[in-house]
N, C-alpha and C positions, 0 to 999 in steps of 0.2 A: 504494500500500500504506500509506503514511503517513497518508493521509486516512482510510482504513478503520480503521487502528489508533486514531487520535485520536477517531474517532466511535464507537468500540466496536462496529464492524460487521465486524470481521475474520473472524468465524465465520459470517457470513450466506451464504445460498445465492442464486445468481442466479435470476431468474424472467423469463418472457417478457413479463409485464405488470406494471405498478406496483401495481395493486389488483385484487381479484377483481371480476368484473362484477356490478353490482347492489349493491355494498356501500354502506352508509350511514355517513357520518362524523358524529361528534358531538363537541363540545368536552367532553362529560362522560364519554367513553369513554377508557380507557387512563390512563397516568401523565401528570401535568402536567410541564411543562418547568420545572425548578427554576432552572437556570442558563442563561440565553439566550446567554451568552458562547460556550459550546462550539458551539451551533448557528450563531452568526454566524461563528465561525472555520472551520467546515466549509464554509459557503456561500462565504466569501471564498477559501478554497483551491480550491474548484471553479470559481469565476469566474476565478481566476488560471490554472488549468489550461486552461480553455476559450480564454482570450485567447492564451495561449502557443501552443496548437495552431492558432489562426487565423493568428497572425503567421507561424508556421512554414510553414503551407500557402501563404500569400501569397508568402513568400520563395521557396519551391520553384517556384511557378508563374512567378515573374519570371525565375528562372534557366533554366527549361525553355522 
């Protein structure tokens, strides 16, 4: 929840796919990223979350 709040994505709705099929991306569409720091903070938080889950699953497998 904290990651969603920090990235201003708390009100977003889940979807089954990341993009609509056949969509074209362009660097000229949408808003530009003014502050890359917030983007990097979200990426680091997601990396930390993934690594924590991997270590936890490894520990559980060793115990079982």
